[in-house]
C-alpha positions in Angstrom: -3.4 16.7 5.2 -1.0 18.2 2.7 -1.6 16.9 -1.0 1.4 16.2 -2.6 1.2 15.5 -6.7 3.6 12.5 -7.4 3.0 12.0 -11.0 2.9 8.6 -12.4 3.5 5.7 -10.2 3.5 5.0 -6.1 4.8 2.1 -5.1 4.5 0.3 -1.5 7.1 -1.6 0.0 11.0 -1.2 -1.0 12.0 -5.2 -0.8 13.2 -6.5 -4.1 10.3 -6.0 -5.9 9.1 -2.7 -5.4 12.8 -1.5 -5.6 13.4 -3.1 -9.0 10.0 -1.6 -10.4 11.3 1.7 -9.6 15.0 1.2 -11.1 13.0 0.3 -13.9 10.6 3.3 -13.8 13.8 5.7 -12.8 15.7 4.4 -15.8 13.1 4.9 -18.5 12.7 8.7 -16.7 9.0 8.2 -15.4 8.4 10.1 -12.0 7.7 7.5 -8.7 7.7 7.2 -5.3 8.7 4.3 -2.8 6.9 4.4 0.2 8.3 1.9 3.1 7.4 1.2 6.8 10.9 0.4 8.1 14.2 2.2 7.9 16.5 2.0 5.5 19.1 0.5 7.6 16.3 -1.8 8.3 15.6 -3.2 5.2 19.0 -3.2 4.4 19.8 -5.6 7.7 16.9 -7.8 7.3 18.2 -11.4 7.1 15.9 -13.1 4.0 16.2 -15.1 1.3 19.7 -15.7 -0.7 19.1 -17.8 -3.9 18.8 -16.5 -7.0 18.0 -18.1 -10.5 20.1 -17.3 -13.1 17.6 -15.9 -15.5 16.8 -13.6 -12.6 20.3 -12.5 -12.8 20.3 -12.0 -16.1 17.3 -9.8 -15.7 18.8 -7.9 -13.4 22.2 -7.9 -15.6 20.0 -6.3 -18.6 18.0 -3.6 -16.3 21.7 -2.5 -14.7 21.3 -3.6 -11.5 23.6 -6.6 -11.3 27.2 -5.2 -10.7 27.8 -5.7 -7.4 26.0 -9.5 -7.3 28.0 -10.7 -10.4 31.3 -9.4 -8.4 30.4 -10.8 -5.5 28.1 -13.9 -5.8 28.9 -17.5 -5.4 27.9 -20.0 -8.1 26.5 -23.3 -7.3 26.1 -26.1 -9.7 24.7 -29.0 -7.4 22.9 -29.8 -4.7 23.1 -32.7 -2.0 20.2 -35.2 -0.9 21.3 -36.7 2.9 18.9 -39.8 3.1 19.1 -43.2 5.2 23.0 -42.4 6.0 24.0 -41.7 1.8 25.1 -38.5 0.1 23.0 -38.0 -2.8 25.2 -35.4 -5.1 22.9 -33.7 -7.7 24.4 -31.8 -10.4 22.2 -29.6 -12.1 25.0 -27.6 -13.4 25.7 -30.6 -16.0 22.3 -31.1 -16.8 21.2 -27.8 -17.8 24.5 -25.9 -18.0 22.9 -23.2 -15.9 23.4 -22.2 -12.2 22.2 -20.7 -8.6 24.0 -17.5 -7.4 24.1 -17.3 -3.8 23.4 -13.6 -2.7 22.0 -12.3 0.7 19.3 -10.5 0.2 19.5 -7.8 2.4 23.0 -7.1 0.0 20.6 -7.0 -2.6 18.3 -4.8 -1.4 21.4 -2.4 -0.3 22.6 -2.3 -4.0 18.8 -1.3 -5.5 18.2 1.0 -3.0 21.8 2.8 -3.8 21.0 3.0 -7.1 17.4 3.7 -6.8 17.5 6.6 -4.6 21.6 7.4 -5.0 22.7 7.4 -8.7 19.3 7.4 -10.6 17.6 10.0 -8.5 14.5 8.5 -7.1 12.6 9.1 -4.1 11.5 6.8 -1.5 10.3 7.4 1.9 11.0 5.6 4.9 8.6 5.3 8.3 5.5 5.7 6.7 2.6 4.3 8.7 -1.0 4.0 8.5 -0.7 3.5 4.7 -4.6 3.9 3.0 -5.4 3.6 -1.1 -8.6 4.8 -2.3 -9.6 5.3 -5.7 -7.5 2.3 -7.5 -10.7 1.4 -9.6 -10.7 4.6 -11.0 -8.3 6.3 -13.0 -7.1 9.1 -10.0 -5.9 6.5 -7.6 -4.9 8.0 -4.3 -2.6 7.3 -1.3 -2.3 8.7 2.0 0.2 8.2 4.9 1.5 9.5 8.1 4.7 11.0 7.7 7.4 9.9 10.1 9.2 13.2 10.6 6.1 15.4 10.8 3.5 13.0 12.1 1.3 14.6 9.3 -1.0 13.1 7.0 0.2 13.2 3.1 -1.9 12.4 0.0 0.0 11.1 -2.7 -2.0 11.3 -6.6 -0.7 9.0 -9.0 -1.8 6.7 -12.4 -1.1 3.5 -11.0 -0.3 1.6 -8.0 2.3 -1.2 -7.2 1.7 -3.3 -4.0 4.5 -4.9 -3.3 4.8 -4.8 0.5 4.3 -8.4 1.3 1.7 -10.9 2.6 0.9 -8.6 5.6 1.2 -5.4 3.6 -1.9 -3.2 3.0 -2.0 -3.3 -0.2 -3.3 -6.9 0.0 -5.7 -6.2 2.6 -6.9 -3.3 -0.1 -8.0 -5.7 -2.4 -12.3 -5.7 -2.9 -14.1 -8.5 -2.3 -14.6 -10.1 -5.2 -10.4 -10.9 -4.9 -10.3 -14.7 -5.2 -7.2 -15.8 -2.9 -6.1 -19.6 -3.3 -4.7 -21.3 -0.1 -2.7 -24.3 1.0 -1.1 -25.0 4.3 1.0 -27.9 4.3 0.7 -28.5 7.9 4.2 -28.5 9.2 6.7 -25.5 10.3 10.0 -24.9 9.6 12.8 -23.3 12.4 14.7 -20.8 9.9 17.7 -20.6 12.0 21.1 -18.0 10.6 24.1 -19.1 12.1 27.2 -16.7 12.2 29.7 -19.9 10.9 30.9 -20.4 7.6 29.2 -23.2 5.6 29.6 -27.2 6.1 29.4 -27.9 2.9 29.9 -26.5 -1.0 26.6 -26.7 -1.9 22.9 -26.8 -0.3 22.0 -29.7 1.5 18.9 -31.2 2.1 18.3 -33.5 4.8 15.4 -36.3 4.7 15.4 -37.7 8.4 12.6 -39.5 10.4 12.7 -36.7 13.0 12.2 -34.5 10.2 13.6 -32.4 7.5 17.0 -30.1 7.8 18.6 -28.1 5.5 21.8 -26.3 5.0 22.5 -23.5 2.5 25.2 -20.8 2.1 24.5 -17.2 2.7 28.1 -15.7 2.5 31.8 -17.0 3.8 30.9 -16.4 7.4 26.9 -17.1 7.2 25.4 -20.2 7.2 21.2 -20.8 6.5 19.9 -23.8 8.2 16.3 -24.9 8.6 14.8 -27.4 10.6 11.5 -28.7 10.1 9.1 -28.1 13.6 5.4 -28.0 14.1 4.2 -24.9 13.0 3.3 -23.6 16.2 6.6 -24.0 17.8 7.9 -21.7 19.6 11.6 -20.7 18.8 12.6 -20.2 22.8 12.0 -23.5 23.1 14.7 -24.1 21.0 18.1 -23.7 23.1 21.6 -23.8 21.2 22.3 -27.2 22.6 19.0 -28.6 21.1 19.1 -26.8 17.7 23.0 -28.1 16.8 21.5 -31.7 18.1 19.3 -31.9 15.9 20.9 -30.5 12.6 23.8 -33.3 13.5 21.4 -35.5 13.5 19.6 -34.9 10.8 22.3 -34.0 8.4 24.8 -36.8 9.1 25.6 -39.0 6.2 28.1 -41.6 5.5 31.4 -39.3 4.5 30.3 -36.3 6.1 32.6 -34.3 8.1 30.2 -32.9 11.4 28.8 -29.5 10.9 30.5 -26.3 12.0 28.7 -24.9 15.1 28.3 -21.5 16.4 26.5 -18.0 17.2 22.7 -18.1 15.9 22.0 -14.9 15.2 18.1 -15.4 14.1 15.3 -17.8 15.5 12.1 -17.9 13.8 9.1 -20.6 13.0 7.8 -20.5 9.6 4.4 -22.3 8.9 4.7 -23.6 5.9 1.9 -22.3 3.5 1.4 -20.8 0.4 -1.5 -18.3 -0.6 -2.0 -17.2 -4.8 -4.3 -13.8 -5.6 -6.2 -14.1 -8.6 -6.1 -11.8 -10.4 -2.7 -9.9 -9.7 -4.5 -6.4 -10.6 -7.2 -4.6 -9.3 -8.0 -1.3 -11.6 -4.7 0.6 -11.1 -3.6 -1.7 -8.5 -0.8 -4.2 -9.7 0.7 -6.5 -6.8 3.6 -8.2 -7.0 5.9 -10.5 -4.8 4.6 -11.4 -2.0 1.9 -9.3 -1.9 0.2 -11.4 -4.3 1.6 -14.7 -3.9 3.4 -16.6 -1.1 5.7 -19.4 -1.7 6.9 -21.6 1.2 10.7 -21.6 1.4 10.5 -25.1 0.6 12.1 -24.7 -3.2 13.4 -21.5 -2.4 11.2 -19.3 -4.9 10.0 -16.3 -3.0 12.6 -13.9 -4.0 13.0 -14.7 -7.7 9.5 -14.8 -8.2 9.1 -11.3 -6.6 11.8 -10.4 -9.3 9.9 -12.2 -11.9 6.9 -9.8 -11.2 9.0 -6.8 -10.7 10.7 -7.2 -14.4 7.0 -7.5 -16.1 5.2 -4.7 -14.0 8.1 -2.0 -14.5 8.5 -3.0 -18.0 4.4 -3.1 -18.9 4.5 0.3 -17.0 7.1 1.7 -18.9 5.2 0.6 -22.1 1.9 2.3 -20.6 3.4 5.4 -19.4 6.2 6.1 -21.8 4.7 4.7 -25.3 1.0 4.3 -24.7 1.0 0.3 -25.2 -1.7 -0.8 -22.6 -1.2 -5.0 -23.9 1.3 -5.8 -21.6 -0.4 -3.9 -18.8 -3.3 -5.5 -19.7 -1.5 -9.3 -19.9 0.6 -8.8 -17.0 -1.6 -10.6 -14.2 -2.3 -13.5 -16.5 1.7 -13.7 -17.5 2.9 -13.9 -14.0 0.1 -16.3 -13.1 1.6 -18.9 -15.1 4.7 -18.7 -13.4 3.5 -18.5 -9.9 1.1 -21.7 -10.2 4.4 -23.6 -11.7 6.5 -22.6 -8.8 3.4 -23.6 -6.5 3.3 -27.1 -8.1 7.0 -27.5 -7.7 6.8 -26.2 -3.8 4.4 -28.9 -3.3 5.9 -32.0 -4.9 9.2 -31.1 -3.0 7.5 -30.8 0.3 6.5 -34.0 -0.5 10.2 -35.6 -0.9 11.2 -33.5 2.1 8.4 -34.0 4.8 7.6 -37.9 3.9 10.2 -39.3 6.1 8.8 -37.5 8.9 5.2 -37.9 8.3 4.9 -41.0 10.4 3.4 -42.5 7.7 4.9 -45.4 5.6 3.2 -45.3 2.8 4.0 -41.8 1.9 7.6 -42.1 3.2 8.2 -45.1 0.9 7.0 -43.2 -1.7 8.9 -40.1 -0.6 12.4 -41.5 -1.1 11.0 -43.4 -4.3 10.3 -40.1 -5.8 13.9 -38.8 -4.9 15.8 -41.7 -6.5 14.1 -41.7 -9.3 16.2 -38.3 -10.0 19.5 -40.7 -9.9 18.2 -43.5 -12.1 15.8 -41.8 -14.7 17.5 -39.0 -16.7 14.5 -38.2 -18.0 13.0 -37.2 -14.3 16.7 -35.5 -13.3 16.2 -33.3 -16.0 12.6 -32.2 -15.3 13.8 -31.6 -11.6 16.8 -29.7 -12.8 14.9 -27.7 -15.0 11.8 -26.6 -12.2 14.5 -26.3 -9.8 16.5 -23.5 -12.0 13.2 -21.9 -12.9 14.1 -22.7 -16.8 11.0 -24.1 -18.1 8.2 -22.2 -16.1 5.4 -19.8 -17.8 5.7 -16.3 -18.0 
């Protein structure tokens, strides 16, 4: 085994959270290394989320990480609900003065990798395997892994470990047995689809239908993300091209709405709608961020936003500790992040009740879900509260 002294921080995972933490550290002149299981090409092409809150974009901008995003992202100030043949437009921009930004996660990751590795000189190791953590409850944390090029084990010593490797990564599973994990399963699945076709609407569309929820979200001028409610154990192979588009056309149909433009499906995968929260998000010298710490079903498009909120808090706290000797922000990291996490978990649950009510098979549930939705268009107070949660304006953290 080759032993290498890294300096200050080992970051595991090169998603939006890990890359943002790395960029914050490098901007402060702090040595760090990012370990990533995939290749650079893989993480820069992997289709994922695409909706960013304005406060997240401003956070990236303050850290010098939003130049390409601000040039190319699309702003959205409205969303649309389609229910019982009606189109209900909700103008959250008019209510709040804020908006969403549409910018595909692969493009953001590409930007962050380039800034970290090519501009700020950060070290990143791709293709790592068999990552193991030891000593995270001591002052001498160690991370070992198998190097893809040599096949040999390498050992890294550091001051802190940032676990940013997702819900299935090694860092969450390295937590001590006393770690608390709260879980919730919505009992439904979403078929996630990426279509090589221009968006058919100028904003996100949420279809509430007895056959199941359907969603339409632009990703670029030529790519559109769709969702179809399905059984959580459905096989994507059972959803043929013809079946997918027939269900989308039916569930998103409304008076005055043109039929959807159809095109080639380049991704089909079933996502079980479930959440979890790790409490706390820090153990000794190991700090979790993003999906390693909490999973929020894509019902409210909060996953990437939460990951970046975590990264801002963790990166700034590590800089405070390593550059200035200030322990306070690092000590408060978990509690601060969890306030926002729980706020978004609650909103996800609220929106799930609305989205999945009409297809629940329970007439009472369906009725209350539609009443909840229509209240947004009859009560300014309800509309303002929804807009603030949808945009992440009042979330704790």
